[in-house]
Structures are given as C-alpha cells and as structure tokens.
N, CA and C atoms as a LAMMPS dump frame, in Angstrom:
ITEM: TIMESTEP
0
ITEM: NUMBER OF ATOMS
582
ITEM: BOX BOUNDS ff ff ff
-5.0000000000000000e+02 5.0000000000000000e+02
-5.0000000000000000e+02 5.0000000000000000e+02
-5.0000000000000000e+02 5.0000000000000000e+02
ITEM: ATOMS id mol type element x y z
1 1 1 N -132.967 -137.66 265.674
2 1 2 C -131.66 -138.399 265.562
3 1 3 C -130.87 -137.823 264.407
4 2 1 N -129.613 -137.538 264.547
5 2 2 C -128.791 -136.98 263.516
6 2 3 C -128.084 -138.105 262.771
7 3 1 N -128.238 -138.104 261.437
8 3 2 C -127.594 -139.139 260.624
9 3 3 C -126.208 -138.718 260.379
10 4 1 N -125.257 -139.638 260.37
11 4 2 C -123.864 -139.351 260.028
12 4 3 C -123.748 -139.339 258.552
13 5 1 N -122.896 -138.406 258.004
14 5 2 C -122.691 -138.328 256.633
15 5 3 C -121.583 -139.263 256.163
16 6 1 N -120.952 -139.946 257.115
17 6 2 C -119.872 -140.861 256.707
18 6 3 C -120.454 -142.074 256.207
19 7 1 N -119.692 -142.655 255.173
20 7 2 C -120.129 -143.832 254.516
21 7 3 C -119.796 -145.071 255.292
22 8 1 N -120.451 -146.151 255.038
23 8 2 C -120.161 -147.402 255.76
24 8 3 C -118.65 -147.814 255.5
25 9 1 N -118.077 -148.386 256.513
26 9 2 C -116.622 -148.765 256.355
27 9 3 C -116.382 -149.97 255.477
28 10 1 N -117.387 -150.762 255.327
29 10 2 C -117.345 -152.046 254.51
30 10 3 C -117.194 -151.683 253.062
31 11 1 N -116.444 -152.412 252.314
32 11 2 C -116.346 -152.2 250.849
33 11 3 C -117.583 -152.791 250.114
34 12 1 N -118.108 -152.062 249.238
35 12 2 C -119.277 -152.492 248.482
36 12 3 C -118.909 -153.433 247.405
37 13 1 N -119.563 -154.621 247.376
38 13 2 C -119.314 -155.596 246.334
39 13 3 C -120.332 -155.372 245.215
40 14 1 N -119.856 -155.267 243.962
41 14 2 C -120.72 -155.011 242.859
42 14 3 C -121.363 -156.347 242.435
43 15 1 N -122.684 -156.36 242.322
44 15 2 C -123.388 -157.539 241.831
45 15 3 C -123.737 -157.353 240.354
46 16 1 N -123.625 -158.393 239.605
47 16 2 C -123.923 -158.366 238.156
48 16 3 C -125.381 -157.864 237.951
49 17 1 N -125.504 -157.036 236.96
50 17 2 C -126.86 -156.526 236.62
51 17 3 C -127.245 -156.993 235.243
52 18 1 N -128.516 -157.292 235.084
53 18 2 C -129.033 -157.711 233.813
54 18 3 C -130.246 -156.857 233.454
55 19 1 N -130.241 -156.43 232.169
56 19 2 C -131.321 -155.546 231.617
57 19 3 C -131.641 -155.938 230.249
58 20 1 N -132.859 -155.667 229.823
59 20 2 C -133.205 -155.879 228.398
60 20 3 C -133.21 -154.575 227.726
61 21 1 N -132.505 -154.473 226.559
62 21 2 C -132.401 -153.204 225.787
63 21 3 C -133.669 -153.059 224.956
64 22 1 N -133.9 -151.88 224.43
65 22 2 C -135.096 -151.656 223.644
66 22 3 C -135.162 -152.536 222.328
67 23 1 N -134.012 -153.008 221.954
68 23 2 C -133.907 -153.876 220.737
69 23 3 C -134.13 -155.365 221.111
70 24 1 N -134.382 -155.69 222.407
71 24 2 C -134.596 -157.042 222.88
72 24 3 C -133.429 -157.787 223.37
73 25 1 N -132.214 -157.29 223.025
74 25 2 C -130.991 -157.951 223.489
75 25 3 C -130.805 -157.748 224.986
76 26 1 N -130.124 -158.74 225.587
77 26 2 C -129.894 -158.651 227.077
78 26 3 C -128.548 -158.032 227.258
79 27 1 N -128.613 -157.068 228.161
80 27 2 C -127.332 -156.361 228.51
81 27 3 C -126.892 -156.829 229.906
82 28 1 N -125.615 -157.21 230.041
83 28 2 C -125.065 -157.662 231.323
84 28 3 C -124.026 -156.657 231.747
85 29 1 N -124.119 -156.118 232.87
86 29 2 C -123.119 -155.193 233.433
87 29 3 C -122.434 -155.942 234.594
88 30 1 N -121.134 -156.091 234.511
89 30 2 C -120.438 -156.92 235.493
90 30 3 C -118.946 -156.466 235.54
91 31 1 N -118.306 -156.872 236.645
92 31 2 C -116.886 -156.71 236.704
93 31 3 C -116.152 -157.646 235.797
94 32 1 N -114.966 -157.278 235.372
95 32 2 C -114.259 -158.121 234.382
96 32 3 C -113.462 -159.253 235.134
97 33 1 N -113.046 -160.188 234.387
98 33 2 C -111.994 -161.147 234.809
99 33 3 C -110.88 -161.034 233.768
100 34 1 N -109.731 -161.612 234.003
101 34 2 C -108.633 -161.583 233.092
102 34 3 C -109.004 -162.312 231.816
103 35 1 N -109.956 -163.17 231.891
104 35 2 C -110.49 -163.868 230.595
105 35 3 C -111.157 -162.874 229.655
106 36 1 N -111.484 -161.706 230.099
107 36 2 C -112.116 -160.685 229.292
108 36 3 C -111.066 -159.835 228.491
109 37 1 N -109.799 -160.158 228.642
110 37 2 C -108.795 -159.284 228.125
111 37 3 C -108.945 -159.157 226.566
112 38 1 N -109.158 -160.18 225.812
113 38 2 C -109.283 -160.12 224.331
114 38 3 C -110.555 -159.322 223.98
115 39 1 N -111.647 -159.624 224.633
116 39 2 C -112.804 -158.95 224.314
117 39 3 C -112.688 -157.423 224.607
118 40 1 N -112.151 -157.047 225.678
119 40 2 C -112.01 -155.639 226.09
120 40 3 C -111.097 -154.959 225.043
121 41 1 N -109.999 -155.642 224.661
122 41 2 C -109.068 -155.134 223.674
123 41 3 C -109.794 -154.898 222.296
124 42 1 N -110.537 -155.939 221.869
125 42 2 C -111.255 -155.807 220.626
126 42 3 C -112.266 -154.61 220.654
127 43 1 N -113.029 -154.461 221.784
128 43 2 C -113.865 -153.392 221.906
129 43 3 C -113.152 -152.04 221.889
130 44 1 N -112.065 -151.899 222.541
131 44 2 C -111.32 -150.659 222.527
132 44 3 C -110.825 -150.333 221.22
133 45 1 N -110.233 -151.262 220.43
134 45 2 C -109.705 -151.025 219.138
135 45 3 C -110.821 -150.61 218.137
136 46 1 N -112.003 -151.259 218.306
137 46 2 C -113.167 -150.868 217.472
138 46 3 C -113.552 -149.426 217.738
139 47 1 N -113.554 -149.073 218.98
140 47 2 C -113.967 -147.704 219.346
141 47 3 C -112.969 -146.639 218.856
142 48 1 N -111.674 -146.99 218.921
143 48 2 C -110.671 -146.022 218.464
144 48 3 C -110.779 -145.775 216.969
145 49 1 N -111.366 -146.705 216.248
146 49 2 C -111.594 -146.521 214.801
147 49 3 C -112.791 -145.715 214.473
148 50 1 N -113.8 -145.786 215.335
149 50 2 C -115.111 -145.183 214.977
150 50 3 C -115.334 -143.794 215.618
151 51 1 N -114.477 -143.406 216.565
152 51 2 C -114.623 -142.102 217.188
153 51 3 C -113.339 -141.366 217.432
154 52 1 N -113.462 -140.092 217.478
155 52 2 C -112.291 -139.288 217.772
156 52 3 C -112.394 -138.699 219.232
157 53 1 N -113.357 -139.303 220.002
158 53 2 C -113.621 -138.728 221.325
159 53 3 C -112.83 -139.548 222.378
160 54 1 N -111.956 -140.424 222.012
161 54 2 C -111.023 -141.172 222.956
162 54 3 C -109.61 -140.557 222.88
163 55 1 N -108.856 -140.638 223.947
164 55 2 C -107.532 -140.08 223.968
165 55 3 C -106.551 -140.934 223.056
166 56 1 N -106.763 -142.221 223.013
167 56 2 C -105.931 -143.1 222.101
168 56 3 C -106.333 -142.987 220.704
169 57 1 N -105.422 -143.036 219.829
170 57 2 C -105.695 -143.205 218.395
171 57 3 C -105.749 -144.703 218.109
172 58 1 N -106.281 -145.051 216.913
173 58 2 C -106.323 -146.385 216.52
174 58 3 C -104.918 -147.006 216.45
175 59 1 N -103.919 -146.317 215.904
176 59 2 C -102.577 -146.799 215.789
177 59 3 C -102.027 -147.06 217.237
178 60 1 N -102.306 -146.222 218.146
179 60 2 C -101.842 -146.46 219.525
180 60 3 C -102.528 -147.656 220.185
181 61 1 N -103.805 -147.84 219.849
182 61 2 C -104.522 -149.054 220.342
183 61 3 C -103.974 -150.382 219.85
184 62 1 N -103.343 -150.314 218.68
185 62 2 C -102.704 -151.553 218.079
186 62 3 C -101.438 -151.93 218.782
187 63 1 N -100.92 -150.996 219.556
188 63 2 C -99.699 -151.355 220.396
189 63 3 C -100.011 -152.116 221.596
190 64 1 N -101.304 -152.211 221.924
191 64 2 C -101.719 -153.004 223.07
192 64 3 C -101.828 -154.476 222.664
193 65 1 N -101.793 -155.316 223.791
194 65 2 C -101.836 -156.747 223.509
195 65 3 C -102.776 -157.386 224.593
196 66 1 N -103.068 -158.655 224.391
197 66 2 C -103.824 -159.343 225.349
198 66 3 C -103.136 -159.329 226.79
199 67 1 N -101.863 -159.428 226.783
200 67 2 C -101.065 -159.366 227.96
201 67 3 C -101.244 -157.976 228.669
202 68 1 N -101.141 -156.871 227.893
203 68 2 C -101.31 -155.562 228.53
204 68 3 C -102.683 -155.351 229.026
205 69 1 N -103.725 -155.901 228.321
206 69 2 C -105.076 -155.866 228.784
207 69 3 C -105.288 -156.647 230.04
208 70 1 N -104.703 -157.857 230.15
209 70 2 C -104.815 -158.669 231.337
210 70 3 C -104.197 -157.863 232.576
211 71 1 N -103.027 -157.223 232.375
212 71 2 C -102.393 -156.433 233.388
213 71 3 C -103.276 -155.251 233.816
214 72 1 N -103.908 -154.667 232.763
215 72 2 C -104.758 -153.469 233.013
216 72 3 C -105.955 -153.961 233.839
217 73 1 N -106.607 -155.027 233.567
218 73 2 C -107.731 -155.539 234.27
219 73 3 C -107.321 -155.856 235.71
220 74 1 N -106.12 -156.45 235.903
221 74 2 C -105.701 -156.83 237.226
222 74 3 C -105.513 -155.558 238.099
223 75 1 N -105.255 -154.344 237.599
224 75 2 C -105.082 -153.253 238.43
225 75 3 C -106.388 -152.835 239.013
226 76 1 N -107.531 -153.211 238.374
227 76 2 C -108.838 -152.916 238.934
228 76 3 C -109.242 -154.042 239.972
229 77 1 N -108.959 -155.242 239.624
230 77 2 C -109.383 -156.363 240.405
231 77 3 C -108.655 -156.404 241.74
232 78 1 N -107.361 -155.945 241.713
233 78 2 C -106.62 -155.895 242.982
234 78 3 C -106.7 -154.636 243.759
235 79 1 N -107.598 -153.789 243.51
236 79 2 C -107.645 -152.495 244.179
237 79 3 C -109.15 -152.131 244.479
238 80 1 N -109.451 -152.113 245.754
239 80 2 C -110.848 -151.866 246.15
240 80 3 C -111.195 -150.36 246.027
241 81 1 N -110.263 -149.581 245.717
242 81 2 C -110.537 -148.11 245.512
243 81 3 C -110.768 -147.783 243.981
244 82 1 N -110.757 -148.82 243.162
245 82 2 C -110.977 -148.538 241.693
246 82 3 C -112.018 -149.516 241.207
247 83 1 N -112.656 -149.148 240.126
248 83 2 C -113.745 -149.984 239.594
249 83 3 C -113.608 -150.031 238.05
250 84 1 N -113.856 -151.231 237.578
251 84 2 C -114.123 -151.39 236.058
252 84 3 C -115.381 -152.212 235.977
253 85 1 N -116.302 -151.759 235.145
254 85 2 C -117.498 -152.526 234.813
255 85 3 C -117.575 -152.679 233.322
256 86 1 N -117.917 -153.886 232.827
257 86 2 C -118.085 -154.074 231.43
258 86 3 C -119.578 -154.126 231.072
259 87 1 N -119.861 -153.637 229.899
260 87 2 C -121.2 -153.798 229.262
261 87 3 C -121.077 -154.947 228.25
262 88 1 N -121.822 -156.047 228.48
263 88 2 C -121.678 -157.172 227.584
264 88 3 C -123.075 -157.511 226.958
265 89 1 N -123.081 -157.592 225.687
266 89 2 C -124.266 -157.97 224.927
267 89 3 C -123.917 -159.052 223.971
268 90 1 N -124.731 -160.133 223.99
269 90 2 C -124.478 -161.321 223.09
270 90 3 C -123.056 -161.783 223.214
271 91 1 N -122.577 -161.927 224.501
272 91 2 C -121.21 -162.375 224.795
273 91 3 C -120.094 -161.508 224.253
274 92 1 N -120.377 -160.291 223.977
275 92 2 C -119.457 -159.36 223.374
276 92 3 C -119.298 -158.152 224.221
277 93 1 N -118.106 -157.701 224.555
278 93 2 C -117.938 -156.421 225.318
279 93 3 C -118.247 -155.31 224.325
280 94 1 N -119.205 -154.489 224.705
281 94 2 C -119.582 -153.355 223.863
282 94 3 C -119.313 -152.014 224.544
283 95 1 N -118.892 -151.997 225.747
284 95 2 C -118.611 -150.732 226.459
285 95 3 C -118.047 -151.039 227.868
286 96 1 N -117.608 -149.97 228.506
287 96 2 C -117.066 -150.07 229.867
288 96 3 C -117.12 -148.78 230.584
289 97 1 N -117.017 -148.86 231.88
290 97 2 C -116.859 -147.659 232.749
291 97 3 C -115.809 -147.904 233.749
292 98 1 N -115.029 -146.878 234.123
293 98 2 C -113.998 -147.051 235.129
294 98 3 C -114.01 -145.913 236.106
295 99 1 N -113.529 -146.189 237.266
296 99 2 C -113.237 -145.19 238.333
297 99 3 C -111.792 -145.473 238.713
298 100 1 N -110.96 -144.385 238.494
299 100 2 C -109.564 -144.487 238.91
300 100 3 C -109.272 -143.633 240.056
301 101 1 N -108.605 -144.214 241.047
302 101 2 C -108.176 -143.481 242.262
303 101 3 C -106.704 -143.264 242.177
304 102 1 N -106.219 -142.089 242.473
305 102 2 C -104.777 -141.788 242.291
306 102 3 C -103.827 -142.528 243.291
307 103 1 N -104.41 -142.868 244.442
308 103 2 C -103.616 -143.525 245.431
309 103 3 C -102.99 -142.566 246.435
310 104 1 N -103.033 -141.246 246.114
311 104 2 C -102.377 -140.22 246.959
312 104 3 C -103.404 -139.894 248.155
313 105 1 N -102.814 -139.772 249.348
314 105 2 C -103.602 -139.505 250.511
315 105 3 C -104.397 -138.169 250.364
316 106 1 N -103.783 -137.143 249.853
317 106 2 C -104.389 -135.815 249.743
318 106 3 C -105.503 -135.771 248.662
319 107 1 N -105.56 -136.804 247.797
320 107 2 C -106.645 -136.9 246.861
321 107 3 C -107.427 -138.106 247.109
322 108 1 N -107.357 -138.595 248.281
323 108 2 C -108.077 -139.875 248.585
324 108 3 C -109.549 -139.839 248.547
325 109 1 N -110.107 -138.613 248.604
326 109 2 C -111.532 -138.482 248.506
327 109 3 C -112.074 -138.285 247.11
328 110 1 N -111.144 -138.26 246.087
329 110 2 C -111.525 -138.062 244.721
330 110 3 C -111.221 -139.217 243.833
331 111 1 N -111.832 -139.372 242.698
332 111 2 C -111.592 -140.408 241.761
333 111 3 C -112.041 -139.906 240.326
334 112 1 N -111.327 -140.355 239.268
335 112 2 C -111.626 -139.953 237.969
336 112 3 C -112.42 -141.042 237.276
337 113 1 N -113.475 -140.682 236.529
338 113 2 C -114.326 -141.528 235.842
339 113 3 C -114.11 -141.516 234.349
340 114 1 N -114.326 -142.634 233.709
341 114 2 C -114.209 -142.687 232.242
342 114 3 C -115.258 -143.732 231.782
343 115 1 N -115.8 -143.428 230.591
344 115 2 C -116.822 -144.337 230.048
345 115 3 C -116.724 -144.34 228.517
346 116 1 N -117.106 -145.45 227.914
347 116 2 C -117.159 -145.548 226.411
348 116 3 C -118.039 -146.679 226.031
349 117 1 N -118.903 -146.428 225.042
350 117 2 C -119.775 -147.4 224.456
351 117 3 C -119.647 -147.357 222.926
352 118 1 N -119.583 -148.53 222.318
353 118 2 C -119.436 -148.62 220.84
354 118 3 C -120.579 -147.926 220.171
355 119 1 N -120.285 -147.327 218.994
356 119 2 C -121.281 -146.613 218.274
357 119 3 C -122.495 -147.49 217.922
358 120 1 N -122.26 -148.792 217.548
359 120 2 C -123.365 -149.68 217.107
360 120 3 C -124.339 -149.939 218.263
361 121 1 N -123.921 -149.659 219.511
362 121 2 C -124.777 -149.902 220.63
363 121 3 C -125.148 -148.66 221.361
364 122 1 N -124.907 -147.51 220.737
365 122 2 C -125.259 -146.242 221.413
366 122 3 C -126.815 -145.971 221.172
367 123 1 N -127.35 -145.179 222.042
368 123 2 C -128.736 -144.82 221.909
369 123 3 C -129.636 -145.844 222.49
370 124 1 N -129.151 -146.838 223.185
371 124 2 C -129.999 -147.944 223.801
372 124 3 C -130.027 -147.907 225.244
373 125 1 N -129.387 -146.833 225.832
374 125 2 C -129.384 -146.744 227.327
375 125 3 C -128.258 -147.493 228.03
376 126 1 N -127.296 -147.961 227.284
377 126 2 C -126.164 -148.587 227.916
378 126 3 C -125.364 -147.68 228.732
379 127 1 N -125.012 -146.536 228.174
380 127 2 C -124.282 -145.484 228.962
381 127 3 C -124.907 -145.143 230.245
382 128 1 N -126.288 -144.942 230.228
383 128 2 C -127.087 -144.596 231.433
384 128 3 C -127.041 -145.741 232.413
385 129 1 N -127.061 -146.96 231.965
386 129 2 C -127.038 -148.149 232.857
387 129 3 C -125.703 -148.232 233.496
388 130 1 N -124.643 -147.992 232.697
389 130 2 C -123.263 -148.011 233.298
390 130 3 C -123.063 -146.897 234.336
391 131 1 N -123.59 -145.715 233.999
392 131 2 C -123.425 -144.606 234.969
393 131 3 C -124.192 -144.955 236.224
394 132 1 N -125.371 -145.489 236.156
395 132 2 C -126.135 -145.78 237.351
396 132 3 C -125.392 -146.819 238.206
397 133 1 N -124.928 -147.887 237.58
398 133 2 C -124.171 -148.903 238.301
399 133 3 C -122.88 -148.348 238.981
400 134 1 N -122.244 -147.447 238.253
401 134 2 C -120.946 -146.891 238.818
402 134 3 C -121.326 -146.011 240.021
403 135 1 N -122.371 -145.204 239.897
404 135 2 C -122.713 -144.278 241.041
405 135 3 C -123.138 -145.028 242.286
406 136 1 N -123.83 -146.193 242.023
407 136 2 C -124.249 -147.005 243.183
408 136 3 C -123.043 -147.528 243.883
409 137 1 N -121.998 -147.961 243.13
410 137 2 C -120.735 -148.401 243.76
411 137 3 C -120.048 -147.222 244.491
412 138 1 N -119.982 -146.033 243.821
413 138 2 C -119.326 -144.917 244.465
414 138 3 C -119.949 -144.458 245.657
415 139 1 N -121.299 -144.473 245.729
416 139 2 C -122.067 -144.051 246.906
417 139 3 C -121.817 -144.936 248.115
418 140 1 N -121.459 -146.166 247.896
419 140 2 C -121.17 -147.088 248.954
420 140 3 C -119.697 -147.163 249.391
421 141 1 N -118.843 -146.476 248.561
422 141 2 C -117.383 -146.549 248.847
423 141 3 C -117.124 -145.651 250.064
424 142 1 N -116.18 -146.171 250.872
425 142 2 C -115.896 -145.487 252.163
426 142 3 C -115.099 -144.221 252.038
427 143 1 N -114.41 -143.993 250.928
428 143 2 C -113.547 -142.757 250.782
429 143 3 C -114.055 -141.765 249.787
430 144 1 N -114.56 -142.242 248.666
431 144 2 C -114.833 -141.421 247.559
432 144 3 C -115.969 -140.434 247.831
433 145 1 N -115.674 -139.117 247.727
434 145 2 C -116.605 -138.101 247.959
435 145 3 C -116.867 -137.184 246.674
436 146 1 N -115.919 -137.273 245.774
437 146 2 C -115.979 -136.419 244.517
438 146 3 C -115.477 -137.183 243.329
439 147 1 N -116.306 -137.182 242.273
440 147 2 C -115.981 -137.845 241.06
441 147 3 C -115.772 -136.745 240.07
442 148 1 N -114.799 -136.93 239.146
443 148 2 C -114.488 -135.943 238.13
444 148 3 C -114.225 -136.707 236.837
445 149 1 N -114.335 -135.993 235.708
446 149 2 C -114.079 -136.565 234.406
447 149 3 C -113.586 -135.505 233.457
448 150 1 N -113.011 -135.854 232.322
449 150 2 C -112.689 -134.922 231.339
450 150 3 C -113.326 -135.392 230.006
451 151 1 N -113.857 -134.482 229.24
452 151 2 C -114.623 -134.76 228.046
453 151 3 C -114.301 -133.706 226.986
454 152 1 N -114.214 -134.138 225.704
455 152 2 C -114.033 -133.227 224.656
456 152 3 C -115.211 -132.258 224.556
457 153 1 N -114.882 -130.935 224.377
458 153 2 C -116.003 -129.975 224.367
459 153 3 C -116.989 -130.177 223.179
460 154 1 N -116.527 -130.887 222.136
461 154 2 C -117.435 -131.175 221.019
462 154 3 C -118.294 -132.449 221.226
463 155 1 N -118.093 -133.102 222.322
464 155 2 C -118.855 -134.306 222.61
465 155 3 C -120.151 -133.963 223.34
466 156 1 N -121.105 -133.345 222.633
467 156 2 C -122.297 -132.911 223.26
468 156 3 C -123.147 -134.031 223.846
469 157 1 N -123.197 -135.183 223.199
470 157 2 C -124.02 -136.298 223.691
471 157 3 C -123.489 -136.717 225.076
472 158 1 N -122.188 -136.92 225.228
473 158 2 C -121.637 -137.307 226.439
474 158 3 C -121.816 -136.267 227.557
475 159 1 N -121.64 -134.989 227.203
476 159 2 C -121.831 -133.961 228.234
477 159 3 C -123.256 -133.93 228.631
478 160 1 N -124.166 -134.148 227.836
479 160 2 C -125.662 -134.224 228.219
480 160 3 C -125.861 -135.382 229.156
481 161 1 N -125.285 -136.539 228.953
482 161 2 C -125.449 -137.657 229.817
483 161 3 C -124.86 -137.31 231.175
484 162 1 N -123.69 -136.716 231.204
485 162 2 C -123.084 -136.386 232.45
486 162 3 C -123.908 -135.402 233.265
487 163 1 N -124.358 -134.396 232.585
488 163 2 C -125.27 -133.368 233.235
489 163 3 C -126.5 -134.065 233.85
490 164 1 N -127.069 -135.001 233.103
491 164 2 C -128.254 -135.742 233.614
492 164 3 C -127.966 -136.501 234.912
493 165 1 N -126.753 -136.858 235.095
494 165 2 C -126.306 -137.504 236.374
495 165 3 C -125.745 -136.575 237.459
496 166 1 N -125.898 -135.311 237.191
497 166 2 C -125.492 -134.314 238.19
498 166 3 C -124.08 -133.773 238.092
499 167 1 N -123.371 -134.136 237.045
500 167 2 C -122.043 -133.595 236.785
501 167 3 C -122.167 -132.101 236.328
502 168 1 N -121.218 -131.261 236.847
503 168 2 C -121.19 -129.884 236.454
504 168 3 C -119.775 -129.53 235.861
505 169 1 N -119.875 -128.616 234.885
506 169 2 C -118.565 -128.2 234.355
507 169 3 C -117.833 -127.312 235.364
508 170 1 N -116.548 -127.499 235.554
509 170 2 C -115.769 -126.692 236.461
510 170 3 C -114.485 -126.075 235.883
511 171 1 N -114.258 -126.35 234.572
512 171 2 C -113.067 -125.782 233.976
513 171 3 C -112.87 -126.27 232.526
514 172 1 N -111.99 -125.609 231.823
515 172 2 C -111.685 -125.986 230.477
516 172 3 C -110.196 -125.696 230.238
517 173 1 N -109.577 -126.697 229.511
518 173 2 C -108.186 -126.46 229.025
519 173 3 C -108.396 -126.07 227.503
520 174 1 N -108.206 -124.83 227.173
521 174 2 C -108.426 -124.346 225.776
522 174 3 C -107.464 -125.114 224.859
523 175 1 N -108.07 -125.647 223.762
524 175 2 C -107.301 -126.357 222.736
525 175 3 C -106.545 -127.457 223.308
526 176 1 N -107.077 -128.145 224.387
527 176 2 C -106.343 -129.209 224.993
528 176 3 C -106.297 -130.516 224.288
529 177 1 N -107.072 -130.611 223.215
530 177 2 C -107.129 -131.84 222.39
531 177 3 C -106.881 -131.508 220.944
532 178 1 N -105.99 -132.245 220.255
533 178 2 C -105.835 -132.141 218.817
534 178 3 C -106.521 -133.336 218.147
535 179 1 N -107.472 -133.066 217.341
536 179 2 C -108.273 -134.088 216.593
537 179 3 C -107.431 -134.661 215.386
538 180 1 N -107.969 -135.717 214.89
539 180 2 C -107.356 -136.335 213.681
540 180 3 C -107.099 -135.399 212.554
541 181 1 N -108.048 -134.517 212.36
542 181 2 C -108.004 -133.559 211.236
543 181 3 C -107.078 -132.359 211.5
544 182 1 N -106.473 -132.333 212.635
545 182 2 C -105.565 -131.2 213.021
546 182 3 C -106.205 -130.076 213.7
547 183 1 N -107.556 -130.085 213.88
548 183 2 C -108.234 -129.024 214.624
549 183 3 C -108.063 -129.263 216.062
550 184 1 N -108.164 -128.198 216.846
551 184 2 C -108.138 -128.316 218.292
552 184 3 C -109.438 -128 218.989
553 185 1 N -109.735 -128.705 220.033
554 185 2 C -110.964 -128.512 220.869
555 185 3 C -110.594 -128.376 222.303
556 186 1 N -111.47 -127.76 223.073
557 186 2 C -111.261 -127.65 224.496
558 186 3 C -111.445 -128.984 225.178
559 187 1 N -110.699 -129.23 226.285
560 187 2 C -110.927 -130.372 227.125
561 187 3 C -111.687 -129.833 228.349
562 188 1 N -112.879 -130.325 228.569
563 188 2 C -113.741 -129.877 229.669
564 188 3 C -113.626 -130.761 230.845
565 189 1 N -113.47 -130.176 232.031
566 189 2 C -113.473 -130.941 233.286
567 189 3 C -114.833 -130.822 233.974
568 190 1 N -115.481 -131.933 234.365
569 190 2 C -116.73 -131.948 235.049
570 190 3 C -116.602 -132.692 236.362
571 191 1 N -117.425 -132.385 237.327
572 191 2 C -117.357 -133.051 238.653
573 191 3 C -118.771 -133.253 239.191
574 192 1 N -118.773 -134.169 240.189
575 192 2 C -120.047 -134.451 240.906
576 192 3 C -119.694 -134.876 242.322
577 193 1 N -120.373 -134.301 243.303
578 193 2 C -120.257 -134.798 244.657
579 193 3 C -120.914 -136.154 244.773
580 194 1 N -120.404 -136.992 245.598
581 194 2 C -120.989 -138.378 245.801
582 194 3 C -121.727 -138.353 247.116
C-alpha cells in the first residue's frame, strides 16, 4: 500500500502541555487568550532589555501597549494558518513561539517561525519544549511544508537549538543587523522541511 504524503485536511487543535522543569517548576505550554496581553507585553519588554538578539529595541518595545498586544494575539487566534504558543511558569509568561504565514497563495506552503525565552529561564529545556510543540502542530497542518527563520549569526545557542531540530542554513544577509554597540552581524536564514 502506498501512503499519501498529503497531510490530513482537518486543522490540528493544540492541546495544553505540562512539563516539570529541572528546577521543579511546572511549565505550561498553551495557546494565548487576549487576557494574556499584559503578561506577553511584560515578557517581551523584559527580553528586549536583556538581549540584543531580538529585532525590537527596548525603546521600541515601550511603544507597545496592552491594546496592541491584544490585537497581536487576535491575529493568531483568528487564523488557523498561524500559531502562537506561550511558555508559562508560576503564572508568568517566560517565552513564546510563533508561526507566521504570509497569506499569499504562492507562499502558502511556507511559514516563518520565531521563538524567544527569557534569560532567567534559559537552559531549562523551555526552548526545546516550545520547538517540539510547534513542530507537532506544523506536521498536522494541511498546508505548511516548509518552515524558515532568521537568526543573528552571533546567536550560537539558538542556531545550535535549530540545528538539533533539523533546520539548515540556506543563506546570509551580510551585516544585516546593527547591534546596540554599532557593530554589524550577519542575519542567517535557516529552513526545515515539515
């Protein structure tokens, strides 16, 4: 019997996942609601202060509001071709992962992935759990065949995580990112078949 490579037509519903971290805290990975807007905004603003690996600067993150975060969350809740998952520990959003679909027919089989976890919670497997949950969703999606992402060339830890999940480098934009200190780094594009 020949198996079809086509994915099921039904949309995959994400079920909340619970894990215990090495420090004993419970990690919950779930889809957001608009009630998460404040927690997501606080998380994002904390991350823009602690890392230079995000596109937003801290000053730019301060321009966001609870209302813009609610609208942002709604774009995921109202679109079955997109995904946002939150990593929640001790009732606090500590990270997230997204899949963004362009909406264009000619790119209908592709989607861009993004992930971020707060520094205080790094090294505990949260990124790995978010990646696993995201890939389970993508593998059940009826359209998505190719995931891609962009990462700063100096973000070795993130690139290692992506490679562990089968992402491969496919190009670089030389000096594509200007860091806070005025130095430039390459922006690396990576991809993975789903």
